[in-house]
N, C-alpha and C positions, 0 to 999 in steps of 0.2 A: 813407283810409277804405276798408274792405273792402266789396265788393259783397255783395248778399244771398246769392247762390249761393256766395260764397267762405267764408261762415261755417261751413257744414257741412264743407267741405273742411279748414279749419283745425282743426276739432274732431276730424277723423279722422286728423290728422297723427301721433298717437301710436298709432293702431290699425292697420288693414289697409293704409293708405297708406304707413305708415312715414315716414321723414324726407323723402321726396319730396312729401308732402302740403303742405308749406310752400310749395312752388313754385307750387301751383295758385292761391294768392291773388294772385300777381304778374301773372297773365294778365288783362288788362283786358277783352278781348272775351268776352262772356257765353257765346256758343255754344262757342268754343274752350275756355273754362274748364270748361264742363260736360263736353265731350268728354274733356279731359285728366283730369278728376276720375274719370269712369267707367272710363277706360282704366287708371289707376293702381289703382283699387279692384279691378278684375278681375285685374290682375297680382298684387296683394297676396293676394287669395283663392287664386290658383293657387299662390303661394309657400307660404302657410300649409298648404294641402292636401298639398303635396309634403313639407314638413317633418314633418307629422303622420304620413304614410305611412312616412317614414324612421325616425321614432321607434318606430313599431309594429313595423317589421321588425327593428330592433335589440333590442327587447324580446323578440321571439320567439326570436331567435338566442342571446341571452345568458341567457334564462330568469330564474332567481332572482338572478343576478349583475347584472342590468340595473339601472342607477342609477334611483332613484325620483325623479320630479319633485316638487319641493316648491313648492306654490302660494304666491305672495307675498301676504301679508296685512299689515294694519296691526300685527298682533301680532308676527309674526316679523321685521318690518322696523322695529321701534320704535327710536327714537333711543337711543344709548348713555347709560347712567345710572350715575353713580358711586355712587349710593345703593342699588344692587341688593344684596340680601343673598345671600351665597354659602353653600352647605352647609358646616357645620362652622366657621362664623365664630366664633372665640373671643371677639372683642370684643362681638359681639351677645349671646352666651351670658352674658358677664359683666354686661352691662347688664340682661338679663332677670332676673338673680338678685336685683336690688334695685330694680326699677322699681315703679310703682304697682300692677301686677297680680301681683307675685311671690307675695304671700300666698295668692292664689287657687290658684296652681299648686303651691306648695310645701306648704301646709298642707291643701289639699284640702277647705276648708270649703265647704259648700253655699251657692250664691248666694241672696240674698233681694232681690227686685226689686219696686219700687213703680211702677205704671203710672198715669199721669194724663194729662189733656188740657188744651186751652185752656179759657178761662173758660165758654164757652157751646157745648159740643160738640153736633154734629148726631147724628141717629140712625145715619147711616152710619159716622161716626167711632166711635161707641160699639159698633157691630157689629164694627168692626176691633179695638177694644180687647178685646172678648170673645174673639176668636180669639187675640190675643197672650197673654192670660191663660191660655188653655187650652194654649198652646204652651210658654210659659216655666215651668219648674218653680219652685216656691216664690215665685210672683208674686201680687200682689193689686192691685186697683184702688182708688184713692182719688179721689173727686170733688174737683176743685180749688176750685170756687167762685171767689171773688175773692181768694184767698190768693196772695201774692207767691211766685215760684218760689224765691227765696233762703230764705224761711221754710220752704218745703217741704223744701229740701235740708237745712236744719238739723234739722228734725223727723225726717227719715228717718235722718240720721246718728245722732241721739240714740237712736233705736229699733233700731239695729243693722242696718239695710238696707245692701246692698252696691251696688245699682244704682238709678238713677232714670231712667225712660223717659217722655218727654213727647211726645205726639202732637198736632199742631195741623193746622188746615185753612185753606183760603183763603176768600175771600168767597163763592165758589160752593159752599161746604160740601163741598169735595173734599179729602181728606187730602193734605197737602203737605210737612210738615216733621216730622222725628223728631230729638229731642234725646236723647242718651245721656250720663248723668252717672255716672262711677265714684266711688262713695263709699268712704271719707270725704273723700279729698283730690283727687279728679279723676283724669284729665282729663275734659273735656267735648267731645263730638263733636256736630256739627250736620250732618244729612243732608237732602238733598232726596229726597222720597218720590214715586215715580211708578209707573205701570202696576200699581196695586193691583187684584187680583182676589180676591174673597172665595170661600170654598169652594162656596157655593151656585151660583156662576157657572162652576164647573169641572165639565166633563162626567165622570161616573163617579168623582167624588171619594169618598174614604173618610172615616170618622170617627176622629179621633185618640183614643187611650187615655191614661190617666194615667201611662204608663211614661215614664221619663226617656229622651229621644232621644239617638241618636249625633249627632256633629257633624263636618261636613266643611268645612274652610276651604281654599279653593283659589286659588292665583295671587296671594297677597298678597306680592309679591316685593321691594318696596323697603323701606327703613327705616321710612318712614311707613306703608306697608302692613302691615309686621310688627307695629307698635304697634297699628294698627287691628284687625288680626286677633286679637291677644291681648285687646284690649278687648271685642270681640264675643264671644270665647270665655268671658269672665267672666259671661255671661248664663246659661251652662249648666253643670251639675255635671260632675265628672270621671268619675263612675261611671255610664255609661249602662246602662239595663236592656235587654239584647239580646233578651230575650224579647218585647218590644214590637215589634221590627223596624221602628222608626221612625227616620228620618234627616233631620236638618236640614242643608241645603247652602247655603253662602254662597260663591258663585263670583264672583271679580273678573275682569272683562274690560273693558279700556280705561277703567278708573276707575269703572265701573258695577258695583255689587255686586248680583248676582241672588240673591234669596232663594227657596228652594224647600223644601217639606216633603213627604216621601214615606214610604210603607211598602213594604218589599220583601216579596213574596209568593212562596212556593215552591209550585209546582203540578205535578201529574202529568198533563200534557195528553194524552199518548198512551195512558195506561192500562197501560203496560208497565214502569212503574217509572222511566222517564226523567224526572227532576225538572227543571223549567225555572223560571227566576226572572223575575218581572216586577215593575214598579213601579206602585204606585197612589198618585196624588197626593192629599194630604190638605188642602193649602192652609193659610193663604193664600199667594199669590205676590205679590211686589212687587220693586221695584228701588230701591236706595239709591245716592246719589252724595254723597260727602263734600264739604261746603262749608267746614268749619273744624274745627280741633282746638285746643282752648284748654286751657292749663295751669290746674290748679285746678278748682274747681266753678263753676257757672253765674254769670257776671258779664260781661254784654255791654258794659258801659261802661268798666270799668277792668281787665278781664282781659287776660292776656298770651297771645297766640296763638302756638302752636307751628307751625301751618300754616293758611293761609287762602287760599281760591281767589280769584284775581284774573284779570281778562281778559288781562293781559299775560303770564300763565303759559301761555296757549294759543297758543304760537308755531308749533306744528305739529300735524297730525293724528296724528303718530307719537310724540308725547311724552306719556308717562303718568306719574302721580305715585304711584299706589297699587300 
């Protein structure tokens, strides 16, 4: 059993104490253990300072030729993944030509989206729905009432809609889940929705116009992420109206999809003709995390899952799926 004072020493073993920190826990005498701990920490600080000065000296001597230090992060140290999509992958390109989203990209037909909610939506959820309707071109809201979702899917398909978006909330009346159904044949994606911030809560937010926005999809790097990115792209037309200067960004980082909506503004801040560009957030902002991707349309009982999140998939902090 480690003594109380040994716990911080063991925790510092990977830091300034280095490998010597593990030896501190073996000293049974509390006073000697504390003395050794402070001695090793002081020595570690000294070594770090010397190494930093040496790196600074090399940087000055080499100038632009100096090697740049790359900080280790969870992103650039992710586990190797055989499903990563490489640029120019002919197999992926062939699959894209006949998948469920091919007609949207090849024929260029404008998307038509129905947005609905759970059976008894709160005012906050309806406020979020209003923002989504204003954001998605050719979208409209339909109150669900007590209608079964399978009937809604059939009705939307019959009327020629291409997407169904279902927003639900938890018992605390907080938006929690987003279902996206690609019509007419699927697939169906279920997302956990978090960190929702409506425009009225964003300082200095702008008002969106009716122009069709540009779309940026970033870092959907695996086969699953590639399919998910194409599915999300089906919510927006191919021909953005650049005059509106509105951009929708969906950035995937560590399997969290961060949604942002901005307008880029050109300004002459100096009065000398030097044009600068700044971003004005329009909102809303929220985060999505994929929970399942189901083949076909909505069917929670008998549907076949292409991918479903399970706890045993989280084997490492450096393993990502999207």
